[in-house]
N, C-alpha and C positions, 0 to 999 in steps of 0.2 A: 954630834952633828945632826943625826937623824931626828933627835928630840927637838932641836932648834927649828929645823925645817918643818916639822909637823906642827909645832906651836905657831910658827909664822903663818902657815897655811890655814890653821884653825882661826887665827886672829883675822886674817883677810876674809875668810868665809863669813865669820860672825859680823864683821863690819858691813859686808855686802847685804846680809840679811837685815840688819838694823836699818840700812838705808832704804831697802825695799818696803819696809813697814809704812813709811810715809810717802804715798804717791805724789810725785812732783807734777804730774799732769792732772788737771781737773777731771778729765774723762776717766782716768784710772781711779781717782778718789771716788767718784760716783759709782763706778763698777764695784769698788770694795765695799761701799755702803750697801749696794744691792745684794752682794754676796752674803754679807753679815745678816741682813734683814730676812733673806729667804732661807737661811740655815735653820735647822731644828733648834729650838730654844733649850739650852742646857741650864743656864743660870741667868736669872733676871738681871743681875748686876752686869754680867759680862755682855749680855745681849742688848742692854738698854741703849736706845737711840741717842741719848744725851751725849754720849762720847763723840758723836759726829758734829756737835753744835759748838758755836763760838762761846766764849765765856759769858757774854751778855745774854745770849739766847738760853744757854744752860741755866743761868741764874734765874731767869724768868720762869722757865719750866719747873725748876726745883721749888721756887716760892709757891707756884700754883699747886704743887703736890704736898704741901706742908702736912706733916704728921701722917703721911701715907694715904690721905684722903684723895678722892678724885675731884679735881677742880674744874676750872673752865675747860681745860684740855682733857677730853675724855677718851683719847685714842692716841696711837703712835702716828705723829704727823709725817714721818718719813714714808710710811706705806699707806697712810690715810685709812688705817684699819685697826682692828683689835689684835689680830693674829696674822703675821706676815709669812709664817712658815710655808714654803713651797710656792709662794706668790711669784708671778712673772713680772719683772721690771724691765723698762726700756727707756733709753734717752731719746726724746723726740727732737730736741734742738739744744744747741749749746753755743753761747756767744760771749765774747769779752766785753766788759764795760770798763770805764775808768776806775771803778772801785773794786772790781773783781770779775766774777763770771756768773752769768745767768744760765740756768739749765732748766729746760722743760722736761718733765719725766712722766711716765705712765707707770702706775702700780696697779696691776689688775685692770679694772675698768676706770680707775680714777686718774685724773691728770692734775699735776701741780707744777709750780715754778719754785726752784731753789735759787737763792742768791748765795754764792760761795765767795769766801774771802780767805786770804792767807792769814793764819794765826799760829804762833808758836812753831813756825817752820813747816806747817802743813796746811792743807785745805780744810775748811770747816764750813758748815752750813750756818749762814748768818741770819737767814729768814726763809720762811716757806709761805707760799700763797697757794691754797687749795682751791681749785676751780669750783668745786661743789660745796664749799663751806665758807661762810662769812663773805659771800659774794666775791671771793678771790682776793680778799684783803690780806694785809700783813698779819701773820700769826704772832710774830714778835710784838708788834704794837698792841694787838688785842690782849695778849698775856700781860704786858706791862700795865695796860689800862685796868684790867681786872684785878691785878695784884694790888694796885693802889686803892681800888675800891674796897678790897677785902681787909685793909689795915685799919 
């Protein structure tokens, strides 16, 4: 009986941990992105910002990086930098839209807007507009345009 109770408790704890992995609130998602970005980099694959992007945005970034070369996007757009370790992040504003959530963030001295949408049961970054780069235009649109030119 003790084994059954222990296994049941273990199963309940494991399911709670799995649910906590995907933040339901957009503010919690943004906080989890900030935490991952500011952490010391252990493994490039584990730390890569593309895991926070929608499928479409991730595809555009990966096409831009073909064969490991630096393409149009020459930095991490989440932090607007080359190295985010120890960087201070903050949410400036957050607001709902009919298609998702818009978030204004500060990363160090840089400011950007993220458009978040629900995908595969969790929040993902659908687009980024950096105030100091491309005149604040859509990074996703710019990547897709550059990827078409490169073919």
